[in-house]
C-alpha positions, 0 to 999 in steps of 0.5 A, spaced: 760 370 180 757 377 178 756 380 185 748 380 184 749 372 183 746 368 178 739 370 174 733 366 175 732 363 169 739 360 170 737 357 177 730 355 174 734 351 169 738 348 174 732 345 178 729 343 171 736 339 169 735 335 176 728 334 175 729 331 168 735 326 170 731 323 176 725 322 170 730 320 166 734 315 169 729 313 173 722 312 170 716 311 175 715 314 180 719 311 186 723 314 191 729 317 188 734 323 187 739 327 183 743 333 184 745 339 180 750 345 180 750 351 176 757 353 174 760 360 173 760 359 166 753 357 165 754 350 164 749 345 169 752 339 171 747 333 174 749 327 178 746 322 182 748 316 187 749 309 184 746 303 188 751 299 192 751 292 196 755 295 201 752 301 205 758 304 207 761 305 200 754 310 198 756 317 196 750 323 196 748 326 189 752 332 189 759 329 189 759 327 182 757 334 179 762 337 184 768 332 182 766 335 175 766 342 176 773 341 179 776 337 173 773 343 169 776 348 173 769 351 174 766 355 180 760 352 182 755 358 184 748 354 186 747 348 188 740 344 188 739 337 191 731 333 190 728 327 192 722 324 188 717 322 193 711 318 190 706 321 195 709 328 195 712 330 189 719 333 188 722 335 195 728 339 196 734 336 200 739 342 203 745 340 202 749 336 208 754 338 213 759 335 208 756 338 201 756 344 205 763 344 207 765 342 200 760 349 197 764 352 202 771 352 198 767 356 193 765 362 198 760 364 201 755 367 196 754 360 193 746 359 193 744 353 196 737 350 194 732 349 201 726 347 203 721 352 205 719 351 212 712 349 211 712 345 204 718 341 202 716 341 195 717 349 195 725 351 193 728 357 196 735 359 195 740 361 200 747 364 200 751 358 203 753 364 209 746 363 211 747 356 212 753 357 215 753 364 219 759 361 224 763 358 219 769 354 222 774 358 218 773 364 220 777 363 227 783 363 222 785 370 221 788 371 214 785 364 211 779 367 207 776 374 207 770 372 204 767 369 210 769 375 214 763 379 212 
C-alpha cells in the first residue's frame, strides 16, 4: 500500500462489489450480508457466509476473501462488511475482534469500514490503528515496528 493508501475510486469500487454480491446472490430484500477486500494489487475479492444448520460452524462474511488474499499472496489494504436491512438499506458492520486480529497481520494502516455514529448506513474508513489503539503486540519489543507509531 502506498503511504497515502488506496484512492477513493478503489475504495468505492470495493464497497460496490460488496453490495453487488449481496444483490446478485440474495435477490429480494431479506436480511443478508457480504464482505469485500481490496488487495494491494487493486483486485477486489468478495465473500459471504453460508447458511448452516449447526450454529457452531458459522463463519463470518470476511473469512472467504481473507483466505483468498492469503492464497494469492496478496496484502489486504481495505476491508468492508455490509448487511442489507429491509427497513434501513445497507448498514456497515465494522470488523469484529477476530477479524481485526486477522487484519492486524497486514499492519496498522489497513483501512476498515465502520458505520457513522449517527447513521449506520453511512460508511467511514478508518485505519486499523484507530480501531486497535492499544494493540496487544506492542507489549513485545521487536515483534513489529509497524504498530509503534
